[in-house]
C-alpha positions in Angstrom: 147.1 112.8 96.1 145.8 113.0 92.4 149.2 114.5 91.2 151.2 111.8 92.9 149.0 109.1 91.3 149.5 110.7 87.8 153.3 110.9 88.2 153.4 107.2 89.3 151.3 106.2 86.2 153.6 108.2 83.8 156.8 106.6 85.3 155.3 103.1 85.0 154.3 103.7 81.3 157.9 105.0 80.5 159.6 101.9 82.0 157.2 99.5 80.2 158.0 101.2 76.9 161.8 101.0 77.4 161.5 97.3 78.3 159.5 96.5 75.2 162.1 98.3 72.9 164.9 96.3 74.5 163.2 93.0 73.9 162.6 93.9 70.2 166.3 94.8 69.7 167.5 91.5 71.2 165.4 89.4 68.7 167.1 91.0 65.6 169.8 88.4 64.5 172.1 88.6 61.3 171.3 85.6 59.1 174.3 84.1 56.9 174.0 84.3 53.0 174.1 80.9 51.2 175.9 80.8 47.7 174.2 78.3 45.3 176.6 75.7 43.5 175.9 75.2 39.8 176.0 71.6 38.4 177.9 70.9 35.0 175.8 69.6 32.1 176.4 66.0 30.9 177.7 66.1 27.3 177.2 62.5 26.1 174.8 60.6 28.3 175.7 57.2 26.6 179.3 57.2 27.6 180.4 56.5 31.0 181.1 59.6 32.7 184.4 60.2 34.5 184.5 63.1 36.8 187.2 65.4 35.7 189.8 66.5 38.2 189.2 70.1 39.0 191.9 72.4 40.0 191.9 73.5 43.6 189.9 76.7 43.8 191.4 79.4 45.8 189.8 79.7 49.3 188.0 82.8 49.8 189.0 84.8 52.9 186.6 84.2 55.8 185.0 87.4 56.9 185.9 88.1 60.5 182.8 88.0 62.7 182.1 91.3 64.3 181.0 90.7 67.9 178.9 93.6 69.2 179.2 94.4 72.9 176.4 92.7 74.9 173.8 95.0 76.1 172.8 94.1 79.7 169.1 93.5 80.1 167.3 95.8 82.5 165.7 93.8 85.3 161.9 94.1 85.4 161.8 93.1 89.1 162.2 96.7 90.1 159.3 97.6 87.9 157.0 95.0 89.4 158.0 96.0 93.0 157.5 99.7 92.2 154.1 99.1 90.7 153.0 96.9 93.6 154.3 99.3 96.2 152.6 102.2 94.4 149.3 100.3 94.3 149.6 99.4 98.0 150.3 103.0 98.9 147.3 104.2 96.9 145.1 101.5 98.2 146.2 102.1 101.8 145.6 105.8 101.4 142.2 105.1 100.0 141.3 102.7 102.9 142.6 105.1 105.4 140.5 108.0 104.1 137.4 105.7 103.8 138.0 104.4 107.4 138.4 107.9 108.7 135.2 109.0 107.0 133.2 105.9 108.0 134.3 106.0 111.7 133.1 109.5 112.5 130.6 109.5 115.4 127.7 110.3 113.1 128.4 107.4 110.7 129.1 105.0 113.6 125.6 105.7 114.9 124.1 105.3 111.5 125.9 102.1 110.8 125.2 100.5 114.3 121.5 101.4 114.3 120.9 100.3 110.7 122.7 97.1 111.4 120.6 96.4 114.5 117.3 96.8 112.8 118.3 94.9 109.7 119.3 91.9 111.7 116.3 90.0 113.2 118.1 87.4 115.2 119.2 88.9 118.6 120.0 88.0 122.1 119.1 90.7 124.6 120.0 90.8 128.3 118.7 93.6 130.4 118.4 94.9 134.0 116.1 97.5 135.3 116.4 99.0 138.8 114.1 101.7 140.2 114.4 103.1 143.7 111.7 105.4 144.9 112.7 108.0 147.5 110.6 109.4 150.4 108.3 112.2 149.5 106.2 114.8 151.4 102.6 115.3 150.4 102.6 118.9 151.6 101.8 120.6 148.4 98.5 118.8 147.8 96.6 117.6 150.9 98.3 119.5 153.7 97.7 123.1 154.7 100.5 125.3 155.9 99.1 125.2 159.5 99.0 121.3 159.4 102.6 121.2 158.3 103.7 123.6 161.1 101.7 121.6 163.7 103.2 118.3 162.5 99.7 117.0 161.7 100.9 116.4 158.1 104.3 114.9 158.0 106.6 113.3 155.5 105.0 110.1 154.2 107.2 107.3 152.8 106.0 105.7 149.6 105.3 102.0 150.4 106.6 101.0 147.0 110.4 101.2 147.6 112.1 99.4 144.9 111.5 97.5 141.6 114.1 95.3 140.0 113.7 93.3 136.7 116.2 91.1 135.0 115.5 90.0 131.4 117.0 87.6 128.9 115.4 87.2 125.5 116.2 85.6 122.1 114.6 86.5 118.8 115.0 84.5 115.6 114.9 85.4 111.9 111.2 84.9 111.8 110.7 87.5 114.6 109.6 84.8 117.0 110.9 85.4 120.5 111.3 83.9 124.0 112.0 85.7 127.2 112.7 85.0 130.9 112.0 87.8 133.4 112.5 87.9 137.1 110.7 90.6 139.1 111.6 91.7 142.6 109.4 94.3 144.3 110.1 95.8 147.7 106.9 97.1 149.2 106.6 98.5 152.7 109.8 96.7 153.7 108.9 93.3 152.3 110.3 91.8 149.2 108.1 90.0 146.6 109.5 87.8 143.9 108.1 86.3 140.8 109.5 84.7 137.6 107.9 84.8 134.2 108.7 82.8 131.1 107.2 83.8 127.8 107.3 82.6 124.2 105.7 84.6 121.3 105.3 82.6 118.1 104.9 84.2 114.7 101.0 83.9 114.7 101.1 85.9 117.9 100.1 83.0 120.0 101.7 83.6 123.5 102.9 81.0 125.9 103.4 81.9 129.5 104.8 80.2 132.5 104.8 81.7 136.0 106.6 80.5 139.1 106.9 82.0 142.6 103.2 82.6 142.9 102.7 80.5 146.0 105.1 82.6 148.1 103.7 85.8 146.6 100.1 84.9 147.3 100.9 84.1 151.0 102.6 87.5 151.3 99.6 89.2 149.8 97.2 87.4 152.2 99.3 88.5 155.1 99.2 92.1 153.9 95.4 91.9 153.5 95.1 90.5 157.1 97.1 93.5 158.4 95.1 96.1 156.5 91.6 94.6 156.2 89.2 92.3 157.9 90.4 88.8 158.5 87.2 87.7 156.7 88.5 89.0 153.4 92.0 87.5 154.0 90.4 84.1 154.4 88.5 84.4 151.1 91.5 85.5 149.1 93.6 82.7 150.7 91.0 80.1 149.4 91.0 81.7 146.0 94.8 81.8 145.7 95.2 78.3 146.9 93.0 76.9 144.2 94.1 79.1 141.3 97.9 79.2 142.2 98.0 75.5 142.5 96.7 75.2 138.9 99.0 77.9 137.5 102.3 77.3 139.2 105.0 75.8 137.0 102.7 75.0 134.0 103.0 76.5 130.5 99.8 78.2 129.3 98.9 78.9 125.7 97.1 82.2 125.2 95.3 82.6 121.9 93.2 85.8 121.9 90.5 84.5 119.5 90.1 81.4 121.7 89.9 83.5 124.8 87.3 85.8 123.3 85.1 82.9 122.5 85.0 82.0 126.2 83.6 85.4 127.2 80.0 84.4 127.3 78.9 87.7 128.9 79.6 89.4 125.5 77.3 89.0 122.6 78.2 86.8 119.6 78.4 89.9 117.2 80.7 91.7 119.6 82.9 88.6 119.9 83.2 88.5 116.2 84.1 92.2 116.0 86.7 91.7 118.7 88.4 88.9 116.8 88.3 90.9 113.5 89.9 93.8 115.3 92.6 91.5 116.8 93.3 90.0 113.3 93.6 93.5 111.8 96.1 94.5 114.5 98.3 91.4 114.1 98.3 91.8 110.3 99.5 95.4 110.8 102.3 94.2 113.1 103.3 91.5 110.5 103.7 94.3 107.9 105.7 96.3 110.4 108.1 93.5 111.0 108.5 92.8 107.3 109.2 96.5 106.4 112.2 97.3 108.6 114.3 98.3 105.6 111.9 101.1 104.9 112.2 102.4 108.5 116.0 102.2 108.3 115.8 104.4 105.2 113.6 106.9 107.1 116.1 107.0 109.9 119.1 107.3 107.6 117.3 110.3 106.1 116.7 111.8 109.5 119.6 110.5 111.6 118.6 112.2 114.9 121.0 110.3 117.2 124.4 111.9 117.9 127.3 110.2 119.6 130.1 111.9 121.5 133.1 110.1 123.0 132.3 109.0 126.6 134.7 110.7 129.0 133.3 109.4 132.3 135.0 106.8 134.6 132.3 104.1 134.5 132.8 100.7 132.8 130.1 99.0 130.8 129.4 95.3 130.1 128.9 95.7 126.4 131.9 95.2 124.0 133.3 98.1 122.2 133.6 101.8 122.7 131.2 103.8 124.9 129.5 107.0 123.6 127.2 109.6 125.1 124.0 109.9 123.3 122.3 113.2 122.4 119.4 113.9 120.0 118.8 116.4 117.2 115.4 117.8 118.0 114.6 118.9 114.4 115.6 115.6 112.8 113.7 113.6 115.5 110.6 115.6 114.8 110.9 114.9 111.1 111.6 111.2 111.7 108.5 110.9 114.0 106.3 112.6 111.4 107.5 110.4 108.5 107.2 107.2 110.7 103.7 108.2 111.7 102.7 108.5 108.0 104.4 105.2 107.2 102.7 103.4 110.1 99.4 104.9 109.2 99.7 103.1 105.9 99.7 99.8 107.7 96.0 100.3 108.4 95.9 100.8 112.2 93.1 103.4 111.8 91.0 100.8 110.0 91.5 98.4 113.0 90.2 101.1 115.3 87.2 101.6 113.1 86.4 97.9 113.5 86.8 98.3 117.3 84.2 101.1 117.3 81.6 98.6 116.3 81.9 96.8 119.6 79.3 97.7 122.3 80.6 100.3 124.8 83.9 100.9 122.8 84.7 104.4 121.4 88.0 105.1 119.8 89.4 108.0 117.8 92.5 108.2 115.6 94.0 111.6 115.0 97.4 112.3 113.7 99.1 115.5 114.9 102.3 116.7 113.4 105.2 116.9 115.9 107.2 120.1 115.9 110.8 120.7 116.9 109.5 122.6 120.0 107.5 119.6 121.0 110.6 117.4 120.9 112.7 119.9 122.7 110.2 120.0 125.6 110.2 116.2 125.8 114.0 116.1 125.8 114.3 118.5 128.8 114.0 115.7 131.3 115.6 112.9 129.4 118.0 110.8 131.5 121.7 110.2 130.7 122.1 107.7 127.9 125.3 105.8 127.0 125.7 103.2 124.2 128.5 100.8 123.5 129.4 100.1 119.8 131.8 97.4 118.6 133.4 98.2 115.3 135.5 96.5 112.7 136.7 98.5 109.7 133.4 99.7 108.0 130.8 97.7 110.1 129.5 98.6 113.6 127.5 96.6 116.0 125.3 98.1 118.8 126.3 96.0 121.9 124.7 97.9 124.8 122.3 100.7 125.9 122.6 102.2 129.4 120.2 104.7 130.8 120.5 106.4 134.3 118.7 109.1 136.1 118.9 110.4 139.7 116.6 113.1 141.0 114.8 114.0 144.2 111.9 111.5 143.7 113.7 108.4 142.3 116.8 106.9 140.9 116.7 104.5 138.0 119.0 102.5 135.8 118.3 100.5 132.7 121.0 98.4 131.0 120.7 96.3 127.8 123.3 94.3 126.1 122.9 92.8 122.6 124.4 89.8 120.9 123.7 87.0 118.5 120.8 84.6 119.1 121.7 81.9 121.7 118.6 79.7 122.3 116.2 78.2 119.8 112.7 79.7 119.9 109.9 77.1 119.9 106.5 76.6 121.4 106.7 74.6 124.7 105.4 71.1 124.7 102.3 70.0 126.7 101.1 73.6 127.1 97.5 74.0 128.4 95.0 76.4 126.9 94.4 79.4 129.1 90.7 79.0 128.4 90.7 76.1 130.9 92.4 78.3 133.4 89.8 81.0 132.8 87.1 78.4 133.4 88.7 77.3 136.6 89.1 80.9 137.9 85.5 81.8 137.1 84.3 78.6 138.8 86.3 79.3 141.9 85.2 82.9 142.2 81.6 81.8 141.7 82.0 79.2 144.4 83.7 81.6 146.8 80.9 84.1 146.4 78.5 81.5 147.5 80.5 80.4 150.5 81.3 84.1 151.2 77.7 84.7 151.9 77.5 81.9 154.5 80.8 82.9 156.0 79.4 86.4 156.4 76.3 85.1 158.1 78.3 83.0 160.4 80.4 86.0 161.4 77.7 88.6 161.7 74.6 86.5 162.5 75.9 83.2 163.9 72.5 82.2 165.3 71.0 82.1 161.8 73.9 80.2 160.1 72.3 76.7 160.4 69.0 78.0 159.0 70.5 79.5 155.8 73.7 77.4 155.2 74.9 73.8 155.2 78.1 72.6 156.7 79.9 73.3 153.4 79.0 77.0 153.6 76.5 76.7 150.8 73.2 78.5 150.9 70.2 76.3 151.4 67.8 79.2 151.8 67.7 82.5 150.0 69.3 85.2 152.0 67.6 88.6 151.3 70.1 90.8 153.0 73.2 90.3 150.8 76.6 90.8 152.5 78.8 93.4 151.1 81.4 91.1 149.6 83.2 91.7 146.4 85.7 89.2 144.9 
């Protein structure tokens, strides 16, 4: 390619030189020579002068004009076309080589991952499905004799299936909102709940929950089947009062405000809790503002490898599907460098603050990860496929798909990525969760009081009117406390 380029440059220079010489030759024109005419002197200026009659001078022969043959100009159109074509060929060849180099699986992974983490505004849609299979507890609690005599049989896990759908938007300020729907199949019954969350930059969280009423009724039914009806009635009262308050409302959760409501904790411990929380949120803010550094660490230790997907499945994400594998050595190096970088954020100092809280003991020890550690972890990794949408030299991660099927469970996790769709903002008319906390504490305290009278009514009915009023409140101290825990 270098030799062709040099030949093209030499030819262009040669043609430009010839064209210049021709233009110079064409501007050289023979100029005619003018003969000056001498005037006769006046002999006597006082006399009138009469012009003498001059004899007719012989006419000089006119030199015959020599007409040189016209030299045809060489058109420069061919030169321009040639130079342009040559430039396009060279440019096209360069682009082709650059495209081929940039679009290797290794560089596609590097470009897509770097682009994802360098762009804050995202929309994420995901589904998670987990199906648990029947299992036999023979290896732990059953003897060989019990298995043979059928006294220990295959026991089906009551938790059968968990499904979650998620939709989330994150803006340039790393504020996010999300809507999640949870379906759980437990012992043949399906339980549903919906959760809306908004997380604002100062880590104030807003939560809205719906579907609690149906869920609480199902839980009460389950308690009735497995425990005493007495407990089912208590929980039903609690759920009715709390769920009615929670259902459909937005709740603002500010951890410092919530800590202030925990009156059972000393003032000094509450102060330390808030200091620890502030320390952690500061560290997370530094984490979000330092993504370029983490991209650099990944680029240095690019541990994700892509191979062309050859399966028959289709994926919802735009672009080309690839199988994902990992380089254990590079992943170990990446983990160690990231650990060092994250340690610089001051997480260890946050834990030191937490150690000052009564009853809290934390330790922070960093251990270097080895290639062997990573290889052991990767032994049971599920199948992973990603979709990447590319245009020339840029690549966009559009989906991640994880699937595993073994003897105990089958699971699938799908995520698709795109540009931010919805505006992220704090919901209006949100209530502070501290008021909910006060309501729950009040209801539990009241239920504990009525629980004692309900227990007396059930176990010692003849003494009920002596100890309790008609609202199930104690009017006399009851020395034998019922075994009731809410």
